[in-house]
Every structure is written in structure tokens, then in C-alpha cells.
Backbone as a ProteinNet text record, in pm:
[ID]
protein_1_A
[PRIMARY]
MKFILGHKIGMTQMFDKNGKMTPVTLVVVGPCSVLQKKNIEKDGYSALQIGFKKIEKKSKIGKSMKGKEYRHVKECRVAEGETLNVGDEITVSAFEEGQIVKVSGISKGKGFQGGVKRHGMHGRNATHGVKHEEREIGSTGSRFPQHVIKGRKMPGRMGSERISVKGLKIMKVDPENNLLVIKGAVPGTKSTLLEIRG
[TERTIARY]
13478	13348.5	13299	13219.4	13171.3	13044.9	13017.4	12898.4	12876.9	12755.4	12701.6	12555.9	12510.5	12382.7	12317.3	12182.4	12118	11981.9	11909.5	11755.1	11698.8	11570.6	11508.5	11424.3	11446.3	11355.9	11232.1	11242.3	11133	11165.4	11057.9	11085.3	11059.9	11129.8	11106.2	11132	11164	11207.4	11323.2	11386.7	11503.1	11471.9	11520.7	11503.8	11645.3	11678	11804.7	11783.3	11906.5	11890.6	11797.6	11760.1	11654.9	11527.6	11506	11359.9	11321.5	11392.8	11358.9	11353.4	11231.8	11219.3	11250	11316.6	11379.4	11331.3	11249.8	11205.3	11324.2	11337.8	11455.8	11410.7	11500.2	11471	11588.4	11558.5	11649.2	11683.2	11813.6	11851.6	11969.1	11941.3	12058.2	12126.8	12268	12361.6	12472.6	12524.6	12633.7	12628.7	12755.5	12869	12864	12913.7	12928.2	13070.4	13077.9	13216.3	13222.1	13351.6	13405	13413	13337.7	13336.3	13410.3	13412.3	13491.3	13528.6	13651.4	13700.9	13724.1	13662.4	13664.7	13772.4	13840.2	13921.4	13928.1	13984.2	13959.2	14032.3	14150.7	14213.9	14140.2	14076.2	14025	13868.6	13797.7	13652.5	13605.8	13684.7	13649.5	13612.3	13583.6	13553	13602.6	13592	13640	13512.6	13515.4	13386	13416.6	13346.7	13349.9	13209.7	13212.2	13086.5	13078.4	12979.9	12962	12837.2	12852.2	12747.7	12698.4	12578.8	12511.9	12413.1	12406.2	12340.7	12384.7	12494.1	12525.2	12418.8	12425.6	12324	12394.1	12348.1	12418.9	12387.2	12261.1	12209.8	12274.6	12355.3	12412.2	12299	12196.4	12090.3	12040.6	12049.8	11990.3	12059.4	12208.5	12305.7	12299.9	12262.7	12244.5	12380.9	12394.9	12531.2	12581	12487.6	12530.6	12577.6	12562.8	12589.6	12724.7	12793.8	12924.6	12999.7	13071.5	13169.6	13109.9	12969.7	12896.2	12790.5	12799.4	12681.5	12611	12567.3	12496.8	12376.8	12254.5	12127.6	12122.9	12205.3	12201.3	12351	12351.5	12483.3	12467.7	12564.1	12540.7	12668.5	12664.7	12804.2	12806.6	12914.8	12925.3	13059.5	13036.6	13158.6	13246.3	13375	13476.6	13584.4	13668.8	13779.3	13883.6	13976.4	14069.8	14174.3	14226.1	14315.4	14242.9	14131.5	14061.5	14135.8	14154.9	14247	14167.6	14029.1	13962.8	13994	14012.9	14028.2	13931.8	13932.2	13840.3	13868.8	13730.9	13758.5	13743	13758.9	13762.1	13635	13596.8	13453.2	13439.5	13313.6	13264	13163.2	13200.8	13108.4	13039.3	12951.9	12901.6	13012.9	13100.2	13227.8	13262.6	13243.7	13285.3	13231.1	13107.1	13038.7	13038	13008.7	13024.2	12907.6	12872.4	12778.8	12792.9	12679.1	12687.6	12712.6	12759.5	12786.6	12666.8	12660.7	12563.2	12568.7	12460.7	12451.5	12343.7	12348.2	12254.6	12190.2	12040.4	11990.2	11907.9	11918.2	11838.2	11776.7	11658.4	11567.5	11446.4	11366.3	11247.2	11135.3	11061.3	10951.1	10828	10753.6	10614.2	10536.8	10477.8	10382.8	10243.1	10178.1	10046.5	9929.8	9978.4	9883.2	9828.3	9711.6	9660.5	9578.5	9645.2	9574.4	9531	9452	9388.8	9482.2	9449.2	9518.1	9538.4	9448.2	9439.2	9561.1	9564.7	9667	9803.2	9790.9	9935.3	9999.9	9925.3	10001.7	9955.5	9873.1	9838.6	9752.9	9656.7	9563.1	9469.8	9398.8	9296.8	9170.3	9128.9	8986.6	8878.9	8758.3	8651.1	8582.7	8512.2	8451.2	8350.9	8323.1	8214.7	8080.5	8058.1	7927.7	7911.3	7821.2	7788.5	7777.1	7689.3	7639.5	7741.2	7841.9	7947.6	7885.7	7847.5	7795.1	7880.7	7932.6	8023.8	8152.7	8207.5	8312.6	8427.5	8404.6	8517.1	8644.6	8671	8813	8858.3	8781.2	8809.1	8921.4	8999	9113.5	9073.1	8954.8	8915	8957.8	8967	8985.5	9125.9	9160	9284.8	9350.7	9263.5	9301.4	9297.9	9318.5	9299.3	9240.2	9219.7	9145.1	9254.1	9377.6	9477.7	9614.7	9673.6	9628.9	9532.3	9437.9	9310.3	9354.2	9445.2	9478.2	9539.3	9559.9	9614.2	9774.3	9830	9970.4	10056.4	10165.7	10251	10313.8	10299.3	10342.8	10268.1	10120.3	10013.3	10010.2	10001.8	9967.6	9829.4	9829.4	9702.2	9708	9579	9589.5	9667.1	9728	9802.7	9883.5	9958.7	10038.3	10119.7	10123.9	10198.3	10282.6	10416	10505.4	10586	10661.7	10747	10843.5	10905.9	11012	11147.7	11241	11378.9	11374.3	11391.4	11400	11528.2	11579.3	11698.7	11678.8	11712.2	11687	11835.6	11862.8	11994.5	11991.9	12119.9	12103.6	12067.8	12068.5	12015.5	12137.7	12111.3	12210.3	12210.2	12325.2	12329.1	12335.6	12243.3	12223.6	12304.1	12325.4	12397.4	12439.4	12553.5	12616.7	12623.7	12587.5	12586.2	12657.6	12798.8	12864.4	12829.9	12784.8	12751.3	12624.9	12533	12409.1	12394.2	12517.7	12523.5	12411.8	12396.2	12281.5	12322.6	12213.6	12253.3	12132.7	12124.4	12009	12008.5	11931.5	11933.7	11823.4	11831.3	11720.4	11632	11504.4	11403	11369.9	11292	11232.4	11305.7	11322.4	11399.3	11294.2	11337.9	11216.1	11200.5	11086.9	11035.2	10959	10916.4	10848.2	10957.9	10906.7	11018.4	11079	11202.8	11288.5	11311.5	11307.8	11347.7	11491	11550.4	11694.8	11742.4	11828.2	11875.6	12019.5	12047.3	12173.6	12228.7	12338	12377.2	12503.6	12504.3	12621.8	12687.5	12810.2	12836.9	12955.9
9212.9	9222.1	9329.2	9292.3	9385.6	9437.1	9582.7	9655	9775.8	9772.6	9883.3	9907.6	10036.3	10073.9	10077.1	10068.9	10083.6	10117.3	10119.2	10142.5	10033.8	9972.1	9878.7	9940.4	9875.2	9902.7	9826	9712.1	9609.7	9478	9390.7	9258.1	9218.8	9124.6	9065.4	8930.2	8851.6	8711.6	8705.2	8583	8559.3	8422.9	8374.1	8244.1	8196.7	8072	8005.8	7946.8	7863.3	7828.9	7696.8	7650	7529.1	7586.6	7710.3	7756.8	7765.3	7749.5	7753	7888.8	7924.8	8081.9	8108.8	8211.7	8242.9	8386	8407.2	8544.3	8606.1	8736.7	8831.8	8961.9	9029.9	9173.5	9246.6	9367.4	9461.7	9565.6	9596.4	9686	9787.3	9921.9	10019.7	10034.2	10005.4	10030.9	10120.8	10192.2	10262	10378.6	10428.9	10415.7	10493.9	10419.1	10494.7	10534.8	10632.1	10701.5	10659.8	10636.8	10611.1	10756.2	10797.4	10916.1	10921.8	10803	10806.2	10670.9	10656.3	10528.5	10521.4	10434.3	10433.2	10319.4	10325.1	10226.9	10202.8	10095.5	10048.7	10146.4	10203.3	10287.7	10425	10475.1	10596.5	10589.3	10496.3	10482.7	10357.7	10284.3	10141.1	10039.3	10058.6	9952.6	9984.9	9895.4	9909.6	9922.7	10002.8	10055.5	10147.6	10134.1	10220.5	10307.7	10423.1	10510.2	10544.3	10490.7	10521.6	10619.7	10684.8	10777.7	10733.7	10746	10712.6	10824.3	10856.8	10957.8	11122.5	11169.1	11294.4	11413.8	11492.6	11606	11711.9	11750.1	11849	11991.5	12022.1	12159.8	12198.5	12316.3	12361.1	12395.2	12457.6	12495.6	12386.7	12264.7	12147.3	12082.9	12128.1	12074.7	12164.1	12093.5	12164.6	12167.5	12228.7	12265.9	12132.6	12028.9	11913.8	11813.2	11856.2	11747.3	11795	11911	11945.9	11847.3	11819	11716.7	11585.4	11578.3	11442.4	11480.2	11546.2	11587.9	11482.4	11370.9	11266.5	11239.1	11206.6	11163.4	11053	10958.4	10852.9	10819.8	10800.8	10768.7	10649.8	10556.8	10420.4	10378.5	10299.3	10254.4	10105.9	10043.5	9898.9	9851.1	9753.1	9709.1	9643.1	9649.8	9577.9	9521.3	9442	9369.6	9495.6	9483.1	9576.3	9560.5	9670.9	9668.2	9667.5	9719.1	9735.8	9828.4	9790.3	9854.7	9981.6	9991.7	10116.8	10228.4	10342.3	10465.4	10578.1	10688.6	10800.6	10841.2	10871.8	10915.8	10798.9	10692.2	10564.2	10541.8	10485.5	10464.7	10305.2	10261.4	10135.5	10108.5	10033.9	10003.6	9878.3	9852.8	9729.6	9598.6	9642.7	9551.2	9497	9533.6	9460.7	9330.8	9302.7	9185.2	9106.8	8971.5	8892.6	8801	8731.2	8653.1	8505.7	8474.9	8349.5	8381.4	8520.3	8543.3	8541.4	8512.1	8493.6	8615.9	8699.6	8820.2	8820.8	8929	8975.5	9099.1	9105.1	9234.9	9286.6	9413	9479.8	9594	9616.7	9743.3	9746.9	9863.1	9875.5	9820.5	9736.4	9652.6	9740.6	9690.2	9767.8	9800.6	9925.6	9939.6	9897.6	9829	9781.1	9843.9	9932.7	10015.4	9936.7	9957.5	9897.7	9769.1	9660.9	9528.5	9455.4	9373.4	9279.3	9159.4	9080.2	8971.1	8867.6	8839.4	8728.5	8742.6	8874	8897.7	8900	9004.7	9043.1	8938.2	8845.7	8737.5	8593.4	8576.4	8444	8384.6	8447.4	8395.3	8317.2	8221	8137.3	8206.7	8302.8	8336.3	8253.3	8285.9	8210	8098.5	8001.5	7914.7	8001.4	7939.8	8001.3	7952.6	7872	7833.8	7807.9	7748.3	7727.5	7868.8	7935.4	8058.7	8174.9	8168.2	8282.7	8375.2	8504.3	8609.2	8719.7	8769.3	8880.5	8878.2	8760.9	8747.4	8645.3	8634.6	8521.2	8551.3	8693.4	8736.5	8810.4	8778.6	8825.3	8736.2	8809	8744.3	8667.7	8695.1	8619.5	8701.2	8630	8687.4	8735.6	8848.9	8893.7	8909.6	8875.9	8872.2	8762	8750.9	8644.7	8682.1	8576.2	8608.5	8671.3	8641.9	8717.7	8711.8	8839	8970.5	9022.5	9094.7	9155.1	9265.4	9233.1	9332.4	9243.5	9324.2	9257.5	9252.3	9141.4	9137.2	9199.9	9273.4	9346.2	9247.9	9268.5	9190	9096.5	9110.9	9036.3	9057.6	8956.5	8977.2	9019.5	9141	9213.2	9284.2	9334.2	9413.2	9532.4	9600	9728.7	9738.5	9845.5	9858.4	9745.4	9744.2	9623	9671.7	9617.4	9646.9	9779.7	9838.3	9945	9918.6	9786.9	9752.1	9706	9725.3	9690.4	9516.6	9475.7	9333.8	9295	9179.7	9152.7	9002.5	8988.6	8855.2	8801.4	8677.1	8626.4	8520.7	8480.5	8373.9	8397.3	8512.5	8556.2	8547.3	8505.4	8479.9	8595.6	8646.9	8744.7	8671.5	8687.2	8621.8	8691.2	8818.1	8909.3	9028.1	9085.2	9208	9286.8	9411.6	9514.7	9634	9627.8	9753.5	9877.5	9856.3	9981.6	10055.1	9983	10050.8	10056.2	10007.6	9995.6	9915.9	9798.7	9725.1	9571.5	9539.1	9409.2	9324.8	9212.8	9128.6	9006.2	9030.2	8931.5	8836.1	8708.1	8605.8	8612.7	8622.9	8618.6	8756.9	8772.4	8912.7	8971.1	9100.3	9180.3	9271	9303.4	9401.3	9545.6	9588.3	9716.1	9741.7	9864.6	9892.2	9933.1	9997.1	10057.7	10169.6	10174.4	10294.6	10294	10179.5	10169.2	10149.7	10204.2	10219	10063.7	10002.9	9862.8	9869.3	9777.1	9763.6	9614.6	9606.1	9476.4	9436.1	9333	9279.3	9162.6	9141.2	9022.3	8942.8
7811.1	7780.4	7675.2	7582.2	7474.2	7534.5	7520.1	7554.6	7465	7418.8	7318.9	7342.1	7304.3	7324.2	7184	7165	7043.3	7062.2	6942.5	6947	6872.9	6925	6859.2	6742.2	6625.8	6500.1	6491.9	6519.6	6515.7	6490.4	6473.4	6425.7	6296.9	6238.8	6104	6102.3	5993.3	5964.8	5885	5902.2	5805.7	5758.8	5645	5585.1	5553.3	5612.4	5567.5	5413.8	5373.1	5243.5	5232.3	5346.5	5343.7	5358	5366.7	5370.6	5501.8	5618.2	5753.6	5798.1	5859.2	5910.7	6037.1	6076.3	6193.2	6245.3	6351.8	6393.5	6438.8	6388.1	6434.7	6483.7	6557	6591.4	6528.1	6471.2	6401.5	6520.5	6532.8	6623	6562.3	6570.8	6508.7	6651	6636.2	6748	6730.4	6826.6	6799.4	6694	6650	6743.6	6879.1	6976.2	7105.3	7143	7203.9	7275	7413.3	7425	7575.8	7637.4	7746.7	7796.7	7932.9	8004.8	8130.7	8160.8	8214.7	8252.5	8403.1	8459.3	8627.8	8660.1	8757.5	8807.6	8970.9	9005.8	9133.5	9238.7	9201.9	9298.7	9333.5	9227.9	9242.3	9269.3	9203.1	9212.2	9299.6	9326.1	9394	9325.2	9162.2	9102	8959.8	8848.5	8713.2	8635	8556.9	8462.1	8344.4	8235.1	8134.1	8128.5	8096.7	8082.5	7944.2	7867.6	7718	7689.3	7589.4	7514.5	7387.3	7387.8	7252	7205	7075.9	7030.5	7053.4	6989.3	7028.7	7004.9	7099	7094.1	7006	6891.8	6812.5	6838.7	6868.6	6920.2	7049.5	7049.2	7178.7	7289.3	7247.2	7330.3	7409.5	7365.9	7434.5	7532.9	7548.7	7643.3	7775	7880.7	8004.5	8077.9	8191	8252.5	8316.8	8375.9	8421.3	8315.1	8181.5	8066.5	8003.5	8045.3	8005.7	7976.2	7864	7849.9	7799.4	7836.5	7788.8	7722.4	7599.1	7524.5	7447.9	7520.2	7466	7522.2	7431.6	7488.2	7579.6	7560.6	7643.2	7697.8	7812.6	7888.5	7987.2	7968.9	8040.8	8107.5	8189.5	8264.5	8241.7	8228.3	8220.3	8289.3	8372.3	8442	8366	8371.6	8285.4	8386.1	8334.6	8389.5	8419.3	8520.1	8542.5	8424	8372.3	8259.7	8120.7	8117.8	7993.5	7890.5	7772.8	7686.4	7631.4	7623.1	7575.1	7653.6	7599.1	7665.2	7640.6	7717	7678.8	7544.1	7470.1	7348.8	7233.9	7268.8	7179.4	7145.4	7022.4	6971.7	6980.2	7013.5	7016.4	6896.9	6793.7	6686.1	6686.5	6586	6581.9	6533	6479.2	6434.2	6568	6688.3	6800.6	6825.5	6751.2	6764.7	6630.5	6636.6	6532.4	6526.3	6397.5	6388.9	6464.9	6512.4	6591.7	6754.6	6775.2	6935	7013.7	7136.7	7231.2	7307.4	7325.5	7390	7489.8	7577.8	7678.3	7637.8	7640.9	7587.9	7713	7749	7865.8	7810.2	7849.2	7817.5	7897.9	7890.3	7954.2	7868.9	7935.1	7856.4	7830.8	7758.6	7715.8	7842.3	7842.9	7963.2	7933.1	8010.8	7986.6	8072.8	8161.8	8223.5	8351.9	8392.5	8525.6	8486.6	8528.7	8486.8	8610.8	8596	8693.3	8732.1	8820.6	8876.3	8783.4	8698.8	8608.8	8515	8451.7	8354	8414.2	8537.8	8589	8639.9	8720.3	8792.4	8747.7	8652.1	8601.3	8697.1	8787.2	8878.9	8786.2	8867.1	8807.7	8796.9	8879.9	8854	8933	8907.5	8958	8857.8	8895.1	8796.3	8697.9	8595.7	8499.6	8527.3	8617.3	8661.6	8816.3	8856.4	8991.7	9071.7	9029.2	9115.3	9091.4	8981.1	8983.9	8870.4	8912.6	8821.2	8830.3	8722.1	8701.2	8782.1	8812.5	8886.6	8837.2	8696.1	8644.1	8668	8661	8677.7	8816.3	8907	9028	9099.9	9196.4	9255.3	9388	9450.2	9546.1	9690.7	9790.3	9924.1	9936.1	9995.9	10006.9	10157.3	10257.3	10379.1	10452.3	10595.7	10671.8	10800	10889.8	11016.4	11104.9	11091.2	11167.4	11100.5	11085.9	11124.5	11022.1	11095.7	11012.5	10936.4	10839.7	10725.9	10626.9	10508.9	10395.1	10408.7	10396.6	10442.5	10312.6	10358.9	10250.9	10165.4	10038.1	9925	9844.8	9905.1	9837	9692.9	9605.3	9467.6	9435.6	9380.2	9362.6	9227.7	9162.6	9055.5	9065.7	8972.4	8962.1	8822.5	8825.1	8703.5	8668.2	8519.4	8477.3	8355.2	8336.6	8230.7	8274.6	8192.2	8197.8	8322.5	8317.3	8417.2	8316.7	8379.7	8323.8	8311.6	8189	8171.9	8091.2	8129.4	8056.6	8008.3	7871.9	7802	7783	7843.8	7797.3	7695.6	7646.2	7538	7399.5	7366.2	7230.3	7142.2	7016.4	6925.7	6813.3	6766.9	6665.3	6536	6446.7	6322.8	6221.3	6231.6	6120.3	6170.9	6124.6	6157.8	6034.9	6034.9	5916.1	5944.4	5940.8	5959.8	5888.7	5776.8	5683.2	5738.7	5782.2	5840.6	5997.3	6071.6	6204.1	6256.2	6200.9	6231.7	6292.2	6411	6455.2	6428.5	6371.2	6361.4	6462.6	6568.2	6694.1	6684.6	6702.7	6687.6	6811.1	6793.5	6878.2	6921.4	7037.7	7071.3	7185.2	7179.4	7291.5	7361.7	7475.9	7542.1	7484	7496.7	7472.7	7335.3	7313.8	7181	7089.4	6967.9	6860.1	6928.6	6895.1	6942.3	7085.7	7163.6	7293.6	7314	7396	7419.3	7474.9	7424.4	7458.7	7490.3	7598.6	7617.9	7582.6	7511.9	7442.5	7504.8	7570.3	7639.1	7570.1	7533.1	7480.6	7553.2
[MASK]
++++++++++++++++++++++++++++++++++++++++++++++++++++++++++++++++++++++++++++++++++++++++++++++++++++++++++++++++++++++++++++++++++++++++++++++++++++++++++++++++++++++++++++++++++++++++++++++++++++++

């Protein structure tokens, strides 16, 4: 399994030789260093811990970060017998054009939103005596029990959640600039940390 970390740059578009336009997302990835290798005998599972964006200033490195002086540290499950070892680098060259990947990241925060936007509720009619209530969610309780049941869909904070998008195709790999061009949209705003699994 291939795994790498990167930052979202933004969206643009590509054109093929027939003039067909494809929306794409640009992601700066790696190089990432393998910081720790976990195995079944010692840790109970097999995984690699990798670091992205090395911290250059010594004053920015805390006691708990000793030996892992990276801004972002993530772990990825791998099969037993993985050939990568501590100190090895994972670069954009590990991926190839046409490969299907899964991209995970934190989605855009949208603040406090109503039920119509947050859950796709219908709202009230625009007529028949309805006044200033077109986007109300309606009744939230019932006759018994006489309280709002836990888990009821209601207005609240929306976004800022971990989202994974599967089945995204790599359109182009640029090893010189550590750049991946991925078809379609990926979670988050510009500079969001993304996990790319192949």
C-alpha cells in the first residue's frame, strides 16, 4: 500500500488533445520520512509512522517531539513484511498516472447552520399562512417521551469533519515540483493537510 502526506494548493483544469476539460486539484506531496515501524510481535499491528514538513528551528521542537521533528506525523497500516525501514523517504515517484487513490482530510468549516442546509430538510410551504418560517425544521418532540430524543437532526455546527473521498484518479505526476494532479475535488481549503493512499 502506498501512503503519503501533502498540502492542497487549489483547483484548476486540464485539457486533453480533443479539447475535453477535466477539473483537477493540485497537491504538493512529500517527501515524507519513515519515523517508526510497528510490527505485530511488539505493537500488536503492522504500521508505518511517517513525518511531513521538517521543523528547521530548534526552538520550535518540544520535548515530546524529540526524534520526530516534523510538523505533521501520521500512521498508516501496512502488510506484515513491508520493505520500507526507519529513515527511508517516500516521494511522489511512488505514484503513477492513472492510479486510483483515496484522499482524506478535514473539510471546510461552515459554522452554525440551520436544518435545511445541514441535513437537507424540506422547510415549510411558501404560502398558506406561513410567515417568516420557510426554513424552520418544524416539531422536534413527540407526545411520549416528553423530551427531544437523542440523535435528532437539528441545527448546529457544520463542516470541519474528517472526510475521505475514494476512487480519485491521478492525472499527472510531477517529481521535480513534488506535485500530484488529482481528478476532481478533495476535502478542505487551500493548504489543508491531506492523506493520500494508493
